[in-house]
C-alpha positions in Angstrom: 65.2 -6.5 55.0 63.3 -9.5 53.9 60.5 -9.5 51.3 57.2 -10.9 52.5 56.1 -14.4 51.8 53.5 -14.8 49.0 50.1 -14.9 50.6 48.6 -18.3 51.1 45.6 -19.0 48.8 42.3 -19.5 50.5 42.0 -23.1 51.6 45.6 -23.9 50.7 46.5 -24.9 54.3 43.3 -26.8 55.2 45.1 -30.1 55.1 47.9 -28.9 57.5 47.8 -30.7 60.9 47.1 -28.5 63.9 50.6 -29.3 65.2 52.4 -27.8 62.2 55.8 -26.4 63.2 55.9 -22.7 64.0 57.1 -20.3 61.3 60.7 -19.0 62.0 60.4 -15.4 63.3 62.7 -12.9 61.5 63.6 -9.5 62.9 64.3 -7.8 59.6 62.0 -5.2 58.3 59.6 -6.3 55.5 59.1 -4.4 52.2 56.6 -5.2 49.5 57.1 -4.6 45.7 54.5 -5.3 43.0 57.0 -7.1 40.7 60.7 -8.0 40.2 61.6 -4.7 38.4 60.1 -2.7 41.2 62.0 -4.7 43.8 65.2 -3.9 41.9 64.5 -0.2 41.9 63.7 -0.3 45.6 67.0 -1.9 46.4 69.1 0.3 44.1 67.4 3.5 45.4 68.3 2.5 49.0 71.9 1.7 48.2 71.5 -1.9 49.1 73.2 -3.4 46.1 76.7 -3.6 44.5 75.2 -2.1 41.3 74.0 -5.4 39.9 70.5 -6.9 40.2 69.8 -8.9 43.3 67.6 -11.8 44.3 64.7 -10.5 46.5 65.3 -12.0 49.9 61.9 -13.5 50.8 61.3 -14.7 54.3 61.1 -18.3 53.0 64.5 -18.0 51.3 66.2 -16.5 54.3 64.6 -19.0 56.6 65.8 -21.9 54.4 69.4 -20.7 54.7 69.1 -20.5 58.5 67.5 -23.9 58.7 70.2 -25.5 56.6 72.9 -24.2 58.9 70.8 -25.0 62.0 71.2 -21.4 63.2 68.5 -19.3 64.8 68.1 -15.8 63.3 69.5 -14.1 66.4 72.7 -16.2 66.5 75.6 -13.8 66.7 78.6 -14.7 64.4 80.8 -12.0 65.9 81.1 -8.3 66.6 82.9 -5.8 64.4 85.8 -4.8 66.7 86.0 -1.0 65.9 82.4 0.1 65.9 81.0 -2.8 68.0 78.4 -3.9 65.5 77.1 -7.4 66.2 76.5 -9.6 63.1 73.6 -12.0 63.3 73.0 -15.1 61.2 69.7 -13.6 59.8 71.5 -10.5 58.5 74.1 -12.7 56.7 71.4 -15.0 55.3 69.5 -12.0 53.8 72.6 -10.8 51.9 73.5 -14.4 50.9 70.1 -14.7 49.2 70.5 -11.3 47.6 73.8 -12.5 46.1 72.0 -15.4 44.5 73.0 -17.9 47.2 71.2 -21.1 48.1 71.1 -22.7 51.5 74.0 -24.9 50.7 76.2 -21.8 50.1 75.3 -20.2 53.4 77.8 -22.0 55.7 80.7 -20.9 53.6 79.6 -17.3 53.7 79.1 -17.5 57.5 82.6 -18.9 57.9 84.3 -16.3 55.7 82.5 -13.5 57.6 83.3 -15.0 61.0 87.0 -15.1 60.0 86.9 -11.5 58.9 85.5 -10.5 62.3 88.7 -11.7 64.0 90.6 -8.8 65.5 93.8 -9.7 63.6 92.0 -9.3 60.2 91.4 -5.6 60.9 88.1 -5.5 59.1 87.4 -1.8 59.5 90.9 -0.7 58.4 91.0 -3.0 55.4 87.6 -2.0 54.1 87.8 1.7 54.8 91.4 2.3 53.5 92.2 4.5 50.4 94.3 1.5 49.3 91.3 -0.2 47.9 91.9 -3.9 48.8 89.3 -6.7 48.5 88.8 -9.8 50.6 90.4 -12.8 49.0 88.6 -16.0 50.0 90.2 -19.5 49.5 88.0 -22.6 50.1 89.4 -26.0 51.0 88.0 -29.4 51.7 85.1 -31.5 50.6 82.7 -28.5 50.8 84.3 -27.4 47.5 83.1 -30.5 45.8 79.6 -30.4 47.4 79.1 -26.9 46.1 80.6 -27.6 42.6 83.4 -25.2 43.1 86.1 -25.4 40.4 89.7 -24.4 41.1 91.0 -25.0 37.6 90.0 -23.0 34.5 89.6 -19.3 35.0 90.2 -19.7 38.7 90.5 -16.0 39.4 87.6 -15.1 37.2 84.0 -16.4 36.8 84.9 -20.0 37.4 81.6 -21.4 38.9 78.4 -20.4 40.6 79.4 -21.0 44.2 82.6 -19.0 44.0 80.7 -16.1 42.5 77.9 -16.3 45.1 80.2 -16.5 48.1 82.4 -13.6 47.0 79.5 -11.4 46.1 77.6 -12.3 49.4 80.6 -11.0 51.4 80.7 -7.8 49.4 76.9 -7.3 50.0 77.4 -8.0 53.7 80.1 -5.3 53.8 77.8 -2.8 52.1 74.7 -3.5 54.1 76.0 -4.5 57.5 79.0 -2.2 57.9 78.1 0.7 55.5 81.1 0.0 53.3 79.9 2.0 50.4 82.1 4.0 48.0 82.5 7.5 49.3 81.2 6.5 52.7 83.1 4.1 54.9 84.9 2.8 51.7 87.4 5.5 50.9 89.2 3.5 48.1 90.9 5.7 45.6 90.8 3.1 42.8 89.7 -0.3 44.2 89.9 -3.3 42.0 87.6 -5.8 40.3 88.0 -8.3 43.2 85.7 -6.0 45.2 82.8 -7.5 43.3 83.9 -11.0 44.4 87.2 -12.6 45.1 86.6 -16.3 46.0 88.5 -19.3 44.7 88.7 -23.0 45.5 92.0 -24.7 45.8 92.6 -27.5 43.2 93.4 -30.1 45.9 92.9 -33.1 43.5 95.6 -31.8 41.1 98.0 -30.6 43.7 101.2 -32.4 44.9 100.9 -30.7 48.3 98.6 -30.8 51.3 95.8 -28.2 51.2 96.4 -24.6 52.2 94.0 -25.0 55.2 95.8 -28.1 56.4 99.1 -26.3 56.3 97.5 -23.5 58.4 96.4 -25.9 61.1 92.9 -27.1 60.1 92.4 -30.8 61.0 92.4 -33.4 58.2 89.0 -34.0 56.8 87.6 -30.5 57.7 86.6 -28.0 55.2 87.8 -24.4 55.7 88.0 -20.9 54.5 91.0 -18.6 54.4 90.5 -14.8 54.1 93.1 -12.2 53.3 92.9 -8.4 52.8 94.3 -8.4 49.3 95.3 -6.2 46.4 94.6 -7.1 42.8 96.3 -10.2 41.2 99.6 -9.5 39.4 100.0 -12.2 36.6 103.4 -13.7 35.8 104.5 -16.2 33.2 107.6 -18.5 32.9 107.4 -21.3 30.4 111.1 -21.4 29.6 112.4 -23.5 32.5 111.6 -26.5 34.6 113.8 -25.5 37.5 111.8 -24.6 40.7 114.4 -22.0 41.7 114.0 -20.1 38.4 110.2 -20.3 38.4 110.2 -18.9 41.9 112.6 -16.1 40.9 109.8 -14.9 38.5 107.3 -14.8 41.4 109.9 -13.1 43.6 110.6 -10.5 41.0 106.9 -9.6 40.9 106.8 -9.4 44.7 109.8 -7.1 44.7 108.1 -4.9 42.0 105.1 -4.6 44.3 107.4 -3.6 47.1 108.9 -0.8 45.0 105.8 0.4 43.2 103.3 0.0 46.0 104.2 -0.9 49.6 107.5 -1.9 51.1 106.0 -3.3 54.3 106.0 -7.1 54.9 102.8 -9.1 55.3 100.8 -12.0 53.9 101.4 -12.5 50.2 99.5 -15.2 48.2 100.8 -16.8 45.1 98.6 -18.9 42.8 100.3 -21.7 41.0 98.6 -23.7 38.2 99.4 -27.3 37.2 102.0 -26.6 34.5 104.2 -25.0 37.0 103.3 -27.2 39.9 104.4 -30.3 38.1 108.0 -29.1 38.0 108.0 -28.7 41.8 106.5 -32.2 42.2 109.1 -33.7 39.9 111.9 -32.0 41.9 110.4 -33.1 45.2 109.7 -29.6 46.5 107.3 -29.2 49.4 105.2 -26.2 50.4 107.7 -25.4 53.0 110.5 -25.4 50.4 108.5 -22.9 48.3 107.9 -20.7 51.3 111.5 -20.7 52.4 112.8 -19.9 48.9 110.5 -16.9 48.5 111.2 -15.7 52.0 114.9 -15.5 51.0 114.4 -14.0 47.5 111.5 -11.6 48.0 113.3 -8.6 49.6 114.6 -5.2 48.5 116.8 -2.4 49.8 115.1 0.9 50.5 117.4 2.6 48.0 115.6 0.8 45.2 112.7 3.2 45.7 114.9 5.8 43.9 114.7 3.7 40.7 110.9 4.2 40.6 110.7 7.9 41.4 110.5 7.6 45.2 114.0 8.9 45.9 112.8 11.5 48.3 111.7 8.9 50.9 115.0 7.0 50.8 116.8 9.4 53.1 119.9 7.9 54.8 118.3 4.4 54.9 119.2 3.4 51.4 121.0 0.2 52.5 118.3 -1.0 54.8 116.8 -4.3 53.7 113.1 -5.0 53.7 111.6 -8.5 53.5 108.2 -9.1 51.8 107.4 -11.7 54.3 107.9 -11.4 58.1 108.6 -15.2 58.1 108.0 -18.0 55.6 104.6 -18.9 57.1 103.2 -15.5 55.9 103.1 -16.9 52.3 99.9 -18.4 51.2 100.6 -20.9 48.4 97.4 -21.7 46.5 97.2 -24.5 44.0 94.7 -23.3 41.3 94.4 -22.7 37.6 93.8 -24.4 34.3 96.0 -27.2 33.0 97.8 -25.4 30.2 100.1 -22.4 30.5 103.1 -21.5 32.6 101.2 -18.7 34.3 100.9 -17.7 37.9 99.8 -14.8 40.1 101.1 -12.8 43.0 98.4 -11.4 45.2 99.9 -8.7 47.5 98.6 -7.7 50.9 96.6 -4.6 51.6 99.2 -2.9 53.8 102.0 -5.0 55.3 100.9 -6.8 58.4 98.2 -4.3 59.4 95.9 -7.2 58.5 96.7 -10.9 58.9 95.1 -13.7 57.0 92.7 -15.9 59.0 91.8 -19.5 58.4 88.7 -21.0 60.0 87.1 -24.4 59.7 83.6 -24.3 58.2 81.2 -24.7 61.1 83.4 -23.2 63.8 81.8 -20.7 66.1 83.6 -17.6 67.3 82.3 -15.2 69.9 78.8 -16.8 69.6 76.2 -15.6 72.0 72.9 -13.6 72.3 72.8 -10.4 70.3 73.1 -7.1 72.2 69.9 -5.0 72.4 69.3 -3.3 69.1 66.9 -0.6 68.0 63.8 -1.7 66.3 64.2 -2.1 62.5 62.7 0.5 60.3 61.6 0.6 56.7 64.8 2.5 55.9 67.1 -0.1 57.4 69.4 -1.8 55.0 68.9 -5.5 54.3 69.3 -7.6 57.4 
C-alpha cells in the first residue's frame, strides 16, 4: 500500500518543462485518509503495523527510497523458499518508510532482507516457530558512519535512529510481506523484545580486531550486514579478572546454561563484547580466532547435565554423550559493541541449533535478481507493498 501524493495545486506545474521525467509507476494499492490519525487507524485495523504508529508511505517517499538505491519498483530481491513468495523492491520500500526510514536507510534494509531470503537462513521456520526468535542484524563498514549508527552506549537498546529503523523495517516486512503475525504464521509462545527490532552496529573504531563481516569473507572496504535467527540476549559480567581465559569462561558458562535450560543443539552463537573486556584481549594479543577456538573448546555439556535442571527423563542411556554449542569455531559471531565502562557482555543464542545459519552479505549485492513472477492485481485489502 502507498498513500496517494498530495494533489498538485492549480498552476503549480506550469513552469515545468514539457520533457519533465516520467513519474515512477508503483504497483501498490493506494489508500486515502483525511488526516494522520485516520491513517493510523486504517493501518492498525488492517493489521499492517507492529502495534506502534507508522509513517504513512506516500508515493513520493516510496519512490525516493527506490531512486536512492537505483532500483525499479519491480526489482526482485529474492523469493521466500517455502511458499515461493517473491519480494520486490517496492514492497520493501513501503515498509521501510512505514518504519520511519529515509532513502539512505533503504539499502541496509534491502541487504538484510536479501540475506534472510537465502535458503540456509530458513526464514519460514525461524519466523513461524514456537521458539519465538528474532532476527539479529549486525552492520559493518562505512555505511554505519554514513547513517550515524552507534555501536557503543546502549548497543542492544535504543542506540540510534538508523538501528531502530532498520530493525523495525525488517519486522514490518515480515508482518506485511510474509504474514508473520502473532497467532498466524508467527506461533511464538513467548517471543522477546528483539522482535520489535534487533539491529546493532559493530564498534569497529574501538575494536582491536578486524570487523565481523571481514572475518566472514566480505572484501575490505565493503559495508555488509550479518543476519542471525536469534534468541534474547543473556547478559553476563566479569570485572574481577584481566585474564582472557577467565573472561571467556564466564561467556562459556552462560552458553552452557542455555544448552541446559533451552536447547542442547549446536549452531551459531553470538557474543557481544564491550571495550572494558576487549582491552584485556588486546593486551594479551588474542585474535578473533583465539576467542573462537577457546569458546569452541569450553562451551559444551554432557547430556546427563539435563538431569540437574529437571530434564532427567530425556537423558536416557546417553548421559555421557557430549554436545558442543558450536559445530566448529567459525559458528561463533564475535561482535565488538557496547559502552566504554563496565565489564559486561552478552551471549545471544541461536533459534534452534543449526536449523538456521547466519548469513553475511555485502550491501549492494544482488541475489536471485530478476523479473517478478506474475502476481494477482493488488486490492484495497492488500497489505502494504
